[in-house]
C-alpha positions in Angstrom: -46.8 3.7 -31.5 -44.4 6.2 -33.0 -40.6 4.7 -32.5 -39.6 8.0 -32.0 -41.0 8.3 -29.0 -38.8 5.5 -27.6 -35.5 7.4 -28.7 -34.3 9.8 -26.6 -34.1 13.4 -28.0 -31.6 15.8 -27.0 -33.8 19.1 -26.2 -32.4 22.7 -25.8 -32.6 22.2 -22.1 -30.5 18.8 -22.4 -28.1 20.4 -24.7 -27.7 23.1 -22.5 -27.1 21.1 -19.3 -24.3 19.1 -21.2 -22.8 22.1 -22.3 -22.5 23.5 -18.9 -21.2 19.9 -17.4 -18.6 20.4 -20.1 -17.8 23.8 -19.0 -17.9 23.2 -15.5 -15.5 20.1 -16.0 -12.9 22.3 -18.1 -13.3 25.2 -15.4 -12.2 22.4 -12.7 -9.6 21.5 -14.7 -8.0 24.8 -15.1 -8.2 25.3 -11.6 -6.3 22.0 -11.2 -3.4 22.8 -13.4 -3.3 26.5 -11.6 -3.3 24.9 -8.2 -1.4 21.6 -8.9 2.1 22.4 -8.2 1.5 23.8 -4.4 2.6 21.5 -2.0 4.7 19.1 -3.9 7.5 17.4 -2.1 10.8 17.5 -3.4 11.7 14.7 -5.8 14.8 13.9 -4.1 14.1 14.7 -0.4 15.7 11.1 0.3 19.3 12.9 -1.0 19.4 16.4 0.0 17.2 16.5 3.4 17.4 12.7 5.0 20.5 12.4 6.6 19.8 9.5 8.7 20.4 6.6 6.1 17.2 6.6 4.6 16.8 4.3 1.5 14.3 5.0 -1.8 12.9 1.9 -1.4 11.4 2.7 2.3 8.9 4.9 0.7 7.5 1.8 -1.5 7.0 -0.5 1.4 5.3 2.7 3.4 3.2 3.2 0.6 2.4 -1.0 0.4 1.4 -0.6 4.4 -0.4 2.5 3.9 -2.7 0.7 1.0 -3.0 -2.4 3.1 -4.3 0.2 6.1 -6.8 1.6 3.6 -8.4 -1.6 2.3 -8.6 -2.9 5.8 -10.4 0.6 7.0 -12.6 0.5 3.5 -10.8 4.1 2.8 -11.0 5.7 -1.1 -7.3 5.5 -3.0 -7.4 9.1 -2.6 -6.9 8.7 1.2 -3.8 6.9 0.4 -2.5 9.4 -2.1 -3.1 12.4 0.4 -1.4 10.4 3.4 1.5 9.9 1.0 1.5 13.5 -0.2 1.8 14.4 4.1 5.1 12.0 4.3 6.6 12.8 1.3 6.3 17.0 2.2 7.3 16.0 5.7 10.5 13.9 4.7 11.1 17.1 2.2 11.6 19.0 5.3 12.8 17.1 8.0 15.4 14.4 8.5 13.9 11.2 10.9 15.6 8.2 11.9 14.1 4.3 10.6 12.5 3.7 14.3 10.3 6.9 13.6 9.1 6.3 10.2 6.4 3.7 11.5 4.4 6.2 13.3 5.0 9.2 11.1 3.2 6.9 8.6 0.4 6.2 10.7 0.0 9.7 11.5 -0.3 10.8 8.1 -3.1 8.2 7.2 -4.8 9.4 10.6 -4.3 13.1 9.0 -5.6 12.2 5.4 -8.9 9.8 6.4 -9.7 12.9 8.7 -9.6 15.2 6.0 -11.4 12.6 3.3 -13.3 10.1 5.1 -16.7 10.4 6.9 -15.6 7.5 9.1 -12.1 8.5 9.7 -9.5 6.7 11.7 -9.2 7.4 15.9 -5.8 7.8 17.7 -7.2 4.6 19.4 -7.5 2.7 16.7 -4.2 4.0 15.2 -2.7 2.4 18.2 -4.4 -0.8 18.3 -3.2 -1.1 15.0 0.5 -1.9 16.0 -0.4 -3.3 19.5 -0.4 -0.3 21.3 2.9 0.6 20.6 2.8 4.5 20.8 0.9 6.4 23.6 -2.2 8.6 22.5 0.2 11.6 23.4 3.2 10.2 21.2 0.5 10.0 18.4 -0.5 13.7 19.2 2.8 14.9 19.3 3.5 13.8 15.9 0.4 14.9 14.4 1.3 18.6 15.8 5.0 18.1 13.9 2.9 17.2 11.0 0.8 19.7 10.6 3.2 22.5 11.3 5.7 21.3 8.9 2.9 21.2 6.4 1.3 24.6 7.8 -1.7 23.2 8.3 -2.5 22.4 4.4 -4.0 19.3 3.8 -5.9 20.1 0.0 -3.7 18.7 -2.2 -4.2 18.0 -5.6 -3.7 14.4 -7.0 -3.4 12.6 -10.3 -6.4 11.1 -9.5 -8.3 15.0 -9.4 -7.2 14.9 -13.2 -8.2 11.5 -13.8 -11.7 11.8 -12.6 -12.5 14.9 -14.6 -10.6 13.9 -18.0 -12.7 10.3 -17.3 -16.2 12.5 -17.0 -15.9 14.1 -19.9 -15.2 10.5 -22.0 -18.4 8.5 -23.5 -20.1 6.5 -21.0 -19.6 3.3 -22.9 -15.7 3.6 -22.5 -15.5 5.7 -19.2 -16.0 3.1 -16.7 -13.7 0.3 -18.2 -11.0 3.4 -18.4 -11.8 4.1 -14.8 -11.0 0.5 -13.7 -7.6 0.4 -15.8 -6.7 3.6 -14.5 -7.4 2.6 -10.9 -5.2 -0.4 -11.2 -2.2 1.8 -12.6 -1.9 4.9 -10.9 -1.0 3.3 -7.4 1.6 1.1 -9.0 3.0 4.4 -10.4 2.7 6.5 -7.2 4.4 4.0 -5.3 7.7 4.6 -7.3 9.8 7.3 -5.7 10.2 8.4 -9.7 6.9 9.8 -9.7 7.7 12.4 -7.7 9.7 14.4 -10.5 6.3 15.0 -12.3 2.9 17.2 -11.2 0.1 15.4 -10.8 -1.3 16.2 -14.2 1.9 14.7 -15.9 1.4 11.7 -14.1 -2.3 11.7 -14.5 -2.1 12.1 -18.4 0.8 9.8 -18.8 -1.4 7.0 -16.9 -4.7 7.9 -19.0 -2.7 7.8 -22.3 -1.2 4.2 -21.5 -4.7 3.0 -20.4 -6.6 4.1 -23.5 -3.5 2.8 -25.7 -4.0 -0.6 -24.2 -7.9 -0.6 -24.3 -7.4 0.7 -27.9 -9.2 4.2 -27.5 -6.2 6.4 -28.3 -8.7 8.6 -30.1 -10.2 9.5 -27.0 -7.3 10.8 -25.4 -7.6 14.6 -24.1 -5.7 17.6 -24.9 -3.2 18.4 -22.5 -3.7 22.0 -21.2 -0.7 22.2 -18.6 2.5 23.9 -19.0 4.8 20.8 -19.0 8.2 20.3 -21.1 8.6 16.6 -19.5 5.3 15.1 -20.4 7.2 12.9 -23.1 9.6 11.9 -20.5 6.8 11.1 -17.8 5.2 8.9 -20.6 8.4 6.8 -20.8 9.2 6.3 -17.3 5.2 5.3 -16.3 5.7 2.8 -19.3 8.8 1.7 -17.8 7.2 1.3 -14.2 3.9 -0.7 -15.5 6.8 -3.3 -17.2 7.7 -4.0 -14.0 11.1 -2.1 -13.9 10.5 0.1 -11.2 13.5 2.6 -11.1 13.8 3.0 -7.5 15.2 -0.8 -7.6 12.2 -2.1 -4.8 10.6 -5.3 -5.1 7.1 -5.7 -4.0 7.1 -7.3 -0.6 6.6 -11.4 -0.9 4.1 -12.7 0.9 5.6 -14.1 4.2 4.9 -14.8 7.6 4.1 -11.8 9.1 5.6 -10.8 12.6 3.3 -8.9 15.4 4.4 -5.3 14.5 7.2 -3.8 12.6 9.9 -3.1 14.7 11.5 -0.7 11.8 10.8 0.5 8.2 12.7 -2.8 7.0 10.0 -5.0 8.6 7.0 -3.1 6.8 6.7 -5.7 4.5 6.2 -8.4 7.6 4.1 -5.9 9.4 0.7 -7.9 10.4 -1.1 -4.9 12.4 -2.8 -3.3 8.8 -3.9 -6.5 7.8 -6.2 -6.9 10.9 -9.9 -5.8 11.1 -10.2 -2.1 12.1 -11.3 -1.9 15.6 -14.8 -0.7 15.5 -17.0 0.1 19.1 -19.5 -2.7 20.2 -23.0 -1.9 18.7 -25.7 -1.0 21.0 
């Protein structure tokens, strides 16, 4: 038996397919670079816009809460990224009271799930997550206000979009390992309010570079084709965040006895509602 028969040979057709694939990814990246700075929130909205006493640490608490909801509902990480973007953009325009943040965060997750998930949240499920604290009309009113403020634009470029494209260009033998590590690192970076200073590509490239460095795969680092004069600064901040020195001064919530539902944002880390099983209709 000819041993060559057992060896995969790149035919002209397969070479063409591979070249087309790389060209398609390059086109996707070029489009991402062009669109990434649209729909970005203000990096300093806590100081410039929020006049009702918002603290930088609130955002990290809300981020962790949204992650808890997403984990319970089995949502994709992208859904959390979209939800926090909607929240940041809204807070870049509208100053809110502490007591209003919980419902706003829930509505952001509701809208993100509608946009990105096949099995999205319903208004009824949102209500049940917080012991029916809010009526359907209250949820709908905040949803209308959110959509109006966002200009009905829910399509956002996130760091995950860049990571997916860059990792797709890597050798499959290392791509899976890189993807897993980036999936662990990106949420930790994104929950830090300092990340708002940078474009999605800058965050993604910095996370990817650090992941490749840790895996001793720095030779696989892609070329950054965006226009950035802060890439080095972003890489330094990402490294600081990953070392556990969050620049917003917030610590990760410690496990504690959980209350029935949060009374305000300071109690987000003591809220039980997102940890519950997602309510489902009874099977027929």
